[in-house]
SEGU-406064 format. One record per residue: residue in one letter; z, x, y of N, C-alpha, C, O in turn. Coordinates in pm, whole numbers, plus 50000, padded with zeros to 5 digits. Atoms other than C-alpha are relative to their C-alpha. Layout:
REM SEGU-406064
aZXYZXYZXYZXY/...
REM end
This chain:
REM SEGU-406064
x500005008549881500005000050000500005008950125500795018350135/x500134992349877499005013550340501114996650098501474984950114/x498955001949899501705018350602499465004150137499985013350200/x500634996449873499485019250910500944997150117501594986750123/x499275002049876501205023851244499055002650116497995008750098/x500844998149882499785023651593500065014650044500975021950004/x500014986049956498875056651763501275003750078501904995150139/x498874994849926501625078351911499694998950149498585002050193/x500155001249855502165071752283501155007450068502155010750004/x498964993449922504195088352554501074989950041500764979250093/x498895008649959507645073052613499934997250150500114985850193/x500035001549854507275079052987498864991050046499004983650143/x501165007949959503855062653006500024985749947499304977249999/x500015013350060504675032252792501394993550008501584983950082/x498675006350010508345024552716500714999550136501304989250171/x499284999649872509715035353055499444990450104500104987750204/x500595009849908507355010753230500484985849972500304976950055/x499535013350035508904981153050501384997450060502265006050056/x498725004349943511734962553222500664990949897500504978749902/x499345007650107513794951752918501484999250033502165009450044/x498645002449955517124936353013500724990049910500094982149840/x499145009650070520034917352857500124987450085500364988250206/x499815012849932520164880552946500834990749913500984992949793/x499235010050073522314850852849499284986650010498964982050120/x500645013250003520704818052742501004989950055502084988049999/x499085009749939522254791852968499584985549975500394976349991/x500455013450036520144761952868498865001449901498065010649910/x501064999550102517884754652571499684985849956500564977449942/x500455013050050515824725052456498685001949927497985011849949/x501304999550067512864718252229498914998250104499084990850201/x501145001249908509524722052405498864992849927498094999149854/x500995007950075507284693752277498545003350034497655000549954/x501394997249963504174705752465499485013149940498285015949948/x500444987350061504084739552285499174997049875499424987149806/x500875002550115501384742452015500725000749865500294994449769/x499194999050122504014751651750501454997550038501804999050155/x498595002649967507734742651726500615011850078500595023250032/x499474989649911509404761752011501164994550081501334982350096/x498945003349904512414762152240499585004750138498935015150153/x500074995649861512314763552618501425004250036502354996250027/x498684994649969515204785652727500065004350146499125010650197/x499734994749868516624792053072500995011449979502075009449922/x499234988050029518014827353068500445006550131499645008350223/x499434993449883520314843853324499985015149977500585020149882/x500074985450007519514880653382500805006450114500485017450158/x499144994749895522204885553649499245002250128498584993150179/x500654997049872520874902853960498474999349992497805000050095/x501455001250017517344899453813499574985349995498394982349977/x500315014149989517554861553835499964992649868500194998149761/x500145008850116517094832553601498524998249971497714996450061/x501415001150039513874830253404499874990449882500804988949802/x500325009150111512274805253166499225007849894498355015949926/x500754994350111511064816052824499774989249896500644981049870/x500315009050111509334796252551499795008949878498985018149880/x500094991650119509784810652203500264992349873500864981549874/x499915006450132509684802251835501285004249927501225011049825/x498694996850056513404805651760500644987749937501864987149926/x499515013150042513734770651613500674999949863501174989449821/x499214999350123515224782451282501495000450033502334998049946/x498625000049953518424785851486500294986550067499484981950147/x499665012449930520184753651592500245002650149500695013450188/x499864998749854520254747651969501395004850039501525013450126/x498634996149964524054751151980500285014749969501195020650027/x499864985750030523704786251828499255008650101499615020250124/x500824992649904521104796652086500675000250138500685010450206/x499375001049867522944784552398501205009550006502075009249920/x498934990349981525234812052526499725013549938500475023049963/x500344987650070523564839252315499485010550098498765007350193/x500604988949928522804873452460498695003549933498605004249810/x501334996750051519124882352423499445011750080499945015150187/x500734989649927516794910552521498654994250040497954988349958/x501265005349951513824901252736499225010050082499795018150154/x500894991649919510834919052887499704992150127499064981550122/x500115007349874510884909053254498705002550075498344994850163/x501164996749918507704925453377498664998349928497695005249959/x501295004350052505024910253157499504988650086500294981350146/x500615011049925502614886253325500464986649942500484985149820/x499635013250051503814849953299498884994149915497704996649940/x500975005350096502114830853018500204985049981501304980649951/x499855014450024501394793552993500114997149850499315001949770/x499825004650138502684778152670500224985050008501264980450055/x499945014449981501984741152652500004997150149499175002450223/x499915003749858503004726052987500975008650079501285005650194/x498984991549939505484753953067499435014050020498615018749941/x500334986049980505024788653213501175008449952502275007550006/x498984991250053506984814053009500005012650085499005019750094/x499914989049903508224840453254500555012949942500475023450006/x499404988350062509914864453014499754999349849499814988649790/x500164999250145509224876052657501345003749939501835014849959/x498754997250071512404873352450499635007249871498775002849796/x500304991950117512404899952179500604994049874501744989449873/x499545005350129512674888951819499265006749886498315014349907/x500654995450122511744897351463499824987949909500444977549930/x500285011050093510434875751179501294994549938502095002149883/x498865006550066513044850551059499765000749849498664997649804/x500194998650145513614856550683499454987349935499994976449953/x500625010650080511364834850464499474988350083499204977650028/x500565010549915510104814650762498505002450015498015013249981/x501434998249980506454808850849499745010550107500615013350191/x500374989449907504664835751046500224995550144499804984650183/x499765003049859505774836651409501374994350027501844994950141/x498635004849981509194820651353500915012250011500845021249927/x499254987849969511684845451497501514997950000502024986850012/x498574999149973515304855451510500165010350110499315019150127/x499814992049880516724872951815500345014649971500985017849870/x499514986349993517114910051882501074999550109500764997150226/x498885001749908520564909952045500985011649989501095017849883/x498964989850010523294934852134501174995049915501524983249920/x498865003650083526194935051889501254997850084502054989050055/x498855001249910528754939752168499654990450114498474987450136/x500195009149887529214916452466499535008050121500305010350215/x500584991749894526894936952692499924992450131499864980150132/x500095006049866526724930753065498614994150021497605000649993/x501265006649967524034906053169499275008550104499865012650204/x500814991849911521214925353338499915014549954499135022250011/x500054986150049521864957653142498625003549949497924995049893/x501334995350041518754978353069500045005449858500995012249818/x500194994250134517574986352716499465014150020498525016250097/x500514986249993517125023852673500065006449865499685018049849/
REM end
């Protein structure tokens, strides 16, 4: 089995340009206009403001998502998903045994400060 990876890139030219910050989900609801089951989340990034994100985290119950610390990319171009503009990409990985695209969160284990930078 092939283990192809993408080409090597410079940390300074790629990773350091990303604005990845810790945020806290302060509101979450199902987003019926999204093409696949998704949540619309309002996330507080502290001094970086509140941003909306639409993501496929629906394997988690809403009450488990609200209040959760998440990592989000703040400087990607906003993207329309259904009738909503997703302003931040919340980082996730494939939810075990779920259909392709269903995600679980990449989150800090400790209660990190909202707005903290990923490095």
